[in-house]
C-alpha positions in Angstrom: -26.3 -6.1 -46.9 -24.5 -4.9 -50.0 -21.4 -6.9 -49.2 -23.6 -10.0 -49.0 -25.1 -9.4 -52.5 -21.7 -8.9 -53.9 -20.5 -12.2 -52.3 -23.6 -13.9 -53.8 -22.9 -12.5 -57.2 -19.2 -13.6 -57.0 -20.4 -17.2 -56.1 -22.8 -17.2 -59.1 -20.0 -16.0 -61.5 -17.6 -18.6 -60.2 -20.2 -21.3 -60.8 -20.3 -22.4 -57.2 -24.1 -22.2 -57.0 -26.7 -23.4 -59.4 -29.8 -21.1 -59.6 -33.2 -22.8 -60.5 -36.5 -21.0 -61.1 -39.5 -23.0 -60.0 -43.2 -22.7 -60.6 -44.5 -20.7 -57.6 -48.1 -22.0 -57.9 -47.0 -25.6 -57.9 -44.5 -25.1 -55.0 -47.2 -23.3 -53.0 -49.8 -26.2 -53.7 -47.3 -29.0 -52.7 -46.1 -27.4 -49.4 -48.6 -24.9 -48.0 -46.9 -23.2 -44.9 -48.7 -22.1 -41.8 -45.7 -20.2 -40.5 -44.0 -18.4 -43.3 -40.5 -17.2 -42.9 -37.5 -16.8 -45.0 -35.8 -19.7 -43.2 -38.7 -22.0 -43.5 -39.2 -21.1 -47.1 -35.6 -21.9 -48.0 -35.8 -25.3 -46.3 -39.0 -26.3 -47.9 -37.8 -25.4 -51.3 -34.6 -27.2 -50.8 -36.4 -30.3 -49.8 -38.7 -30.0 -52.9 -35.8 -29.8 -55.2 -34.1 -32.7 -53.4 -37.1 -34.9 -53.8 -37.6 -33.6 -57.5 -41.1 -32.6 -56.6 -40.6 -29.0 -57.5 -41.1 -28.4 -61.3 -38.4 -26.1 -62.7 -39.0 -23.6 -65.4 -37.3 -25.1 -68.5 -37.1 -21.8 -70.5 -35.7 -18.3 -69.5 -35.7 -15.4 -71.8 -32.2 -14.3 -73.1 -30.7 -11.0 -72.1 -31.4 -9.7 -75.7 -35.1 -10.4 -75.4 -35.4 -8.8 -72.0 -33.6 -5.7 -73.2 -36.1 -5.5 -76.2 -38.9 -6.0 -73.8 -37.7 -3.2 -71.6 -37.6 -0.9 -74.8 -41.2 -1.8 -75.5 -42.3 -1.3 -72.0 -40.7 2.2 -72.0 -42.5 3.1 -75.1 -45.8 1.8 -73.6 -45.3 4.0 -70.5 -44.8 7.1 -72.6 -47.9 6.3 -74.9 -50.0 5.9 -71.8 -48.9 9.2 -70.4 -49.8 10.8 -73.7 -53.2 9.2 -73.6 -53.8 10.4 -70.2 -53.0 14.0 -71.4 -55.4 13.5 -74.2 -58.2 12.4 -71.8 -57.6 15.2 -69.5 -58.2 17.8 -72.5 -61.4 16.0 -73.2 -62.6 16.2 -69.5 -61.6 20.0 -69.3 -63.7 20.7 -72.4 -66.6 18.6 -71.3 -67.0 20.7 -68.3 -68.1 23.5 -70.5 -69.9 21.5 -73.2 -67.3 21.7 -75.8 -66.1 18.9 -78.2 -62.9 19.9 -80.0 -60.5 17.2 -81.2 -56.8 17.2 -80.1 -55.7 17.2 -83.6 -57.6 20.5 -84.1 -56.2 22.0 -80.9 -52.5 21.1 -81.8 -52.8 23.5 -84.9 -51.6 27.1 -84.7 -54.9 28.7 -83.9 -56.2 26.0 -81.4 -56.1 28.0 -78.4 -57.6 31.1 -80.2 -60.5 28.7 -81.2 -61.0 27.9 -77.5 -61.0 31.7 -76.7 -63.6 32.3 -79.4 -65.7 29.5 -77.8 -65.7 31.4 -74.5 -63.6 29.0 -72.5 -62.4 30.6 -69.4 -58.7 31.5 -69.1 -57.9 29.0 -66.3 -59.2 26.1 -68.3 -57.4 27.3 -71.5 -54.2 27.3 -69.5 -54.7 23.7 -68.4 -55.5 22.7 -72.0 -52.2 24.4 -73.1 -50.2 22.6 -70.5 -51.7 19.2 -71.5 -50.9 20.0 -75.2 -47.3 20.9 -74.2 -47.1 17.5 -72.5 -48.2 15.8 -75.6 -45.8 17.6 -77.7 -43.0 16.5 -75.4 -44.1 13.0 -75.3 -44.2 12.8 -79.0 -40.6 13.9 -79.1 -39.5 11.2 -76.7 -41.6 8.5 -78.4 -40.3 9.2 -82.0 -36.7 8.1 -81.3 -37.9 4.8 -79.7 -40.0 4.0 -82.8 -37.1 4.7 -85.0 -35.0 2.1 -83.0 -37.8 -0.5 -82.8 -38.8 -0.4 -86.5 -35.5 -2.1 -87.9 -35.7 -4.8 -85.3 -39.3 -5.5 -86.1 -38.6 -5.7 -89.9 -35.6 -8.0 -89.3 -37.7 -10.5 -87.1 -39.4 -13.3 -89.0 -41.9 -13.9 -86.2 -43.1 -10.3 -86.6 -43.8 -10.8 -90.4 -45.9 -13.9 -89.6 -47.9 -12.2 -86.8 -48.7 -9.2 -89.0 -50.8 -11.4 -91.2 -53.3 -11.7 -88.5 -55.9 -8.8 -88.7 -55.5 -6.2 -85.9 -51.7 -6.8 -85.3 -49.4 -4.1 -86.3 -45.7 -4.0 -86.4 -44.9 -3.0 -82.8 -47.7 -5.1 -81.3 -46.4 -8.1 -83.2 -42.9 -7.5 -81.8 -44.4 -7.3 -78.3 -46.1 -10.6 -78.8 -43.1 -12.2 -80.2 -41.0 -11.2 -77.3 -43.4 -12.3 -74.7 -44.0 -15.8 -76.4 -40.3 -16.3 -76.9 -39.4 -19.7 -78.5 -42.7 -21.1 -79.9 -41.3 -24.5 -80.1 -41.5 -24.8 -76.3 -45.4 -25.2 -76.5 -46.4 -28.6 -77.7 -49.9 -27.3 -78.8 -51.9 -24.2 -79.5 -53.9 -25.0 -76.3 -50.8 -24.8 -74.3 -50.0 -21.3 -75.7 -53.5 -20.1 -74.9 -53.2 -21.5 -71.3 -49.8 -19.6 -70.9 -51.4 -16.4 -72.0 -54.1 -16.7 -69.3 -57.0 -16.2 -71.7 -58.7 -19.5 -70.8 -61.6 -19.6 -68.3 -61.3 -21.3 -65.0 -62.8 -24.6 -64.8 -64.6 -25.8 -61.6 -65.4 -29.6 -61.4 -67.1 -31.5 -58.7 -68.3 -35.0 -59.5 -70.2 -34.9 -62.7 -70.7 -31.2 -62.8 -68.4 -28.9 -64.5 -68.7 -25.2 -65.0 -66.5 -22.5 -66.2 -65.7 -19.2 -64.6 -63.6 -16.0 -65.3 -60.4 -15.9 -67.1 -57.5 -17.5 -65.2 -55.0 -14.6 -65.9 -52.2 -17.0 -65.0 -49.8 -15.9 -67.6 -48.1 -12.8 -69.0 -50.1 -9.6 -68.5 -48.3 -7.9 -71.4 -49.4 -10.9 -73.7 -53.1 -10.5 -72.7 -52.9 -6.8 -73.2 -51.5 -7.2 -76.6 -54.3 -9.8 -77.5 -57.1 -7.5 -76.3 -55.4 -4.6 -78.4 -55.3 -6.8 -81.4 -58.9 -7.9 -81.0 -60.0 -4.2 -80.7 -58.1 -3.1 -83.8 -59.4 -6.1 -85.8 -63.0 -5.4 -84.8 -62.6 -1.6 -85.8 -61.2 -2.8 -89.1 -64.0 -5.1 -89.8 -66.8 -2.7 -88.5 -68.5 -2.5 -92.0 -69.1 -6.2 -91.7 -70.7 -5.9 -88.4 -74.4 -5.8 -89.6 -73.9 -9.1 -91.4 -72.5 -10.8 -88.3 -75.5 -10.5 -86.0 -76.2 -13.3 -83.6 -78.4 -16.0 -84.8 -81.8 -16.3 -83.2 -82.3 -19.3 -80.8 -83.9 -22.4 -82.3 -87.6 -22.8 -82.1 -88.7 -24.4 -79.0 -85.5 -23.7 -77.1 -85.9 -21.2 -74.3 -83.4 -18.5 -73.4 -81.3 -19.2 -70.4 -82.1 -17.0 -67.4 -79.6 -14.3 -66.5 -79.6 -14.2 -62.7 -82.9 -14.4 -60.6 -84.9 -12.0 -62.7 -87.3 -13.4 -65.1 -87.0 -12.3 -68.8 -89.2 -9.3 -69.8 -91.0 -10.7 -72.7 -93.3 -8.7 -75.0 -96.4 -10.7 -73.9 -95.7 -10.6 -70.2 -97.9 -8.3 -68.1 -95.8 -5.7 -66.4 -98.5 -4.8 -63.9 -101.6 -6.8 -62.9 -104.7 -5.3 -61.7 -105.7 -6.2 -58.2 -108.9 -5.4 -56.4 -108.4 -2.6 -54.0 -109.4 -3.6 -50.4 -111.4 -1.2 -48.5 -111.3 -0.5 -44.8 -114.5 -2.5 -44.2 -113.1 -5.5 -46.1 -109.9 -5.4 -44.0 -111.9 -5.3 -40.8 -114.1 -8.2 -41.8 -111.0 -10.2 -42.7 -109.9 -10.2 -39.1 -107.1 -7.7 -39.4 -108.7 -5.5 -36.6 -107.7 -8.3 -34.2 -104.1 -7.7 -34.8 -103.2 -4.4 -33.0 -100.1 -2.5 -34.5 -100.9 -3.5 -38.1 -101.8 -0.8 -40.7 -105.3 -1.5 -42.2 
């Protein structure tokens, strides 16, 4: 198997083969297969390329952009591990009804504070292990930040993206690497469709309705957009009371949510019904039906 892979690599270097990357969704829609094997897949893809039906991807990221993306993913992995350790500390303290910030626990007398708060020794040891993991991850993340900072400052795309509220230096670098050449998108709608942040559209005849997000593009780009929106919302939190939703116009009823009716202030939650006595039930003819509760 290894010799075959080396032979393929040699043919690629020699220029004997031409590799093309196709859109997987479009190829699957054009040629759905009942029996799916490697031999059948290769034959179908070859026929689609021969007939020019299979749309090829016109842009592939360069090796430098892929290397930069791998650095960003490495940092993201370490940051998520650090966040997991912080969440574990929060869970351990919540078991005993304590709320102490991680910043306070990382001070010199942090563990002594937990001892004064009567936290058992086993839980204190778990908190100490989590704090040690956070210290180690901080030491591993710092060199990566030092490597990425000059690259972000030298990138003109990062400077433009940082003008958007909620986008910082490294997040702007992530967005720039994921988008790549902005000139390959003919409009802003194409870029939004590439990110997968557009709703799915279901049309049948004259009816048209939208569903959930398509999520057809880059997951990392969607994650960056969500993080930017959260940071922008947190920065604009003092303006939140002034940005309330407008009340619906007079005479226009609110659309129902599901099958349940909206609970209005003037709606009766319970209606009084006359209680039926045993004599009334027997007179109504229920005694003629055996097995029924009166």
